[in-house]
C-alpha positions in Angstrom: 2.9 23.5 -9.6 0.8 23.8 -12.8 0.8 20.0 -13.3 -0.6 19.2 -9.9 -3.5 21.7 -10.3 -4.3 20.1 -13.7 -4.2 16.6 -12.2 -6.6 17.7 -9.4 -9.1 19.1 -11.9 -9.3 15.9 -14.1 -12.5 13.9 -13.9 -11.0 10.8 -15.6 -8.4 8.7 -13.8 -4.8 9.0 -15.2 -4.0 5.3 -14.5 -6.0 2.5 -16.0 -5.9 -0.7 -13.9 -5.5 -3.9 -15.8 -8.2 -6.3 -14.6 -6.2 -9.3 -15.8 -3.9 -8.7 -12.7 -6.8 -9.8 -10.4 -5.6 -13.4 -10.7 -2.7 -12.5 -8.4 -5.0 -11.2 -5.5 -4.7 -14.3 -3.4 -1.3 -15.5 -4.5 1.8 -14.9 -2.5 4.5 -14.1 -5.0 7.5 -13.8 -2.7 7.0 -16.0 0.3 10.7 -15.6 1.5 10.4 -11.8 1.6 7.0 -12.0 3.3 8.4 -14.2 6.0 11.4 -11.9 6.5 9.1 -8.9 6.7 6.8 -10.6 9.2 9.8 -11.6 11.4 11.1 -8.1 11.3 7.7 -6.7 12.5 7.6 -9.3 15.3 11.1 -8.3 16.5 11.1 -4.5 16.0 7.4 -3.6 15.7 5.8 -0.7 14.0 7.0 2.9 14.4 5.3 4.8 17.2 3.6 7.2 14.8 1.9 4.3 13.0 0.8 2.8 16.3 -0.9 6.0 17.4 -2.6 6.4 14.0 -4.0 2.9 14.1 -5.3 3.4 17.7 -7.1 6.6 16.6 -8.7 5.0 13.6 -10.2 2.1 15.6 
């Protein structure tokens, strides 16, 4: 409990993001896994709770 309150009070981020990783922004690293995930979403779809949230946000 004490740790979470300390984290919330901090002004400086805890994690430093390495800018050299930006070169991977537009690169698909695992095309087989991406295709498998997209196929699964086509067949099964999103859970109802996610569908309701996305409708409320748009």
